[in-house]
C-alpha positions as CSV (number, residue, x, y, z in Angstrom):
1,X,-10.1,13.0,-0.8
2,X,-8.5,14.4,2.8
3,X,-4.9,13.0,3.6
4,X,-6.2,11.9,6.5
5,X,-8.2,9.4,3.8
6,X,-5.3,8.7,1.9
7,X,-3.5,7.4,5.5
8,X,-6.6,5.8,6.3
9,X,-6.4,3.7,3.0
10,X,-2.8,3.2,3.3
11,X,-2.9,1.6,7.0
12,X,-6.1,-0.5,6.0
13,X,-4.3,-2.0,3.0
14,X,-0.8,-3.4,4.3
15,X,-1.5,-6.5,4.2
16,X,-2.3,-6.6,0.6
17,X,0.7,-6.1,-1.2
18,X,1.5,-8.5,-4.1
19,X,5.4,-10.6,-3.0
20,X,7.2,-12.5,-5.5
21,X,10.5,-14.4,-3.5
22,X,10.0,-12.4,-1.0
23,X,10.2,-9.1,-2.7
24,X,7.4,-6.6,-2.3
25,X,6.6,-5.9,-6.0
26,X,3.0,-3.7,-5.6
27,X,-0.2,-3.5,-4.1
28,X,-3.5,-5.1,-4.7
29,X,-5.3,-2.1,-6.3
30,X,-8.5,-3.4,-6.6
31,X,-8.0,-4.1,-2.7
32,X,-7.5,-0.9,-1.6
33,X,-10.0,1.0,-4.1
34,X,-12.7,-1.4,-2.5
35,X,-11.7,-0.7,0.9
36,X,-11.9,3.1,-0.1
37,X,-15.1,3.1,-1.3
38,X,-16.1,0.8,1.8
39,X,-14.9,3.6,3.8
40,X,-17.0,5.9,2.0
41,X,-14.0,7.4,-0.1
42,X,-13.7,9.0,-3.3
43,X,-12.6,5.9,-5.8
44,X,-11.4,8.5,-8.2
45,X,-9.2,10.5,-6.0
46,X,-8.1,7.3,-4.4
47,X,-6.8,5.9,-7.6
48,X,-4.6,9.4,-7.5
49,X,-2.5,8.2,-4.9
50,X,-2.6,4.6,-4.5
51,X,1.0,4.8,-6.9
52,X,2.5,7.3,-4.3
53,X,1.6,5.1,-1.3
54,X,2.3,1.8,-3.2
55,X,5.7,3.6,-4.2
56,X,6.1,3.7,-0.5
57,X,4.8,0.5,1.2
58,X,6.9,-1.5,-0.9
59,X,10.1,0.6,-0.6
60,X,10.0,0.2,3.0
61,X,8.6,-3.2,2.8
62,X,12.0,-4.1,0.8
63,X,14.3,-2.2,2.7
64,X,13.0,-3.8,6.0
65,X,13.4,-7.4,4.6
66,X,16.8,-6.5,3.3
67,X,18.1,-5.2,6.9
68,X,16.6,-8.6,8.7
69,X,18.2,-10.3,6.6
70,X,22.0,-8.9,6.9
71,X,21.4,-9.2,10.4
72,X,20.7,-13.2,9.8
């Protein structure tokens, strides 16, 4: 899997975060893997990247939400 393919999956899965009480707690890996397979990307290679993608997405989402809540 090329780096651009990992970014492609990450960008397409922005709406696949699992939320609990307005806090991102993870990504729907099933949906992300299906997106990758549908795009012709290797599912096993994608699975290797998903934990890093999930960590970055949940962290960014939660930081953004926290920042917006402080500015209210």
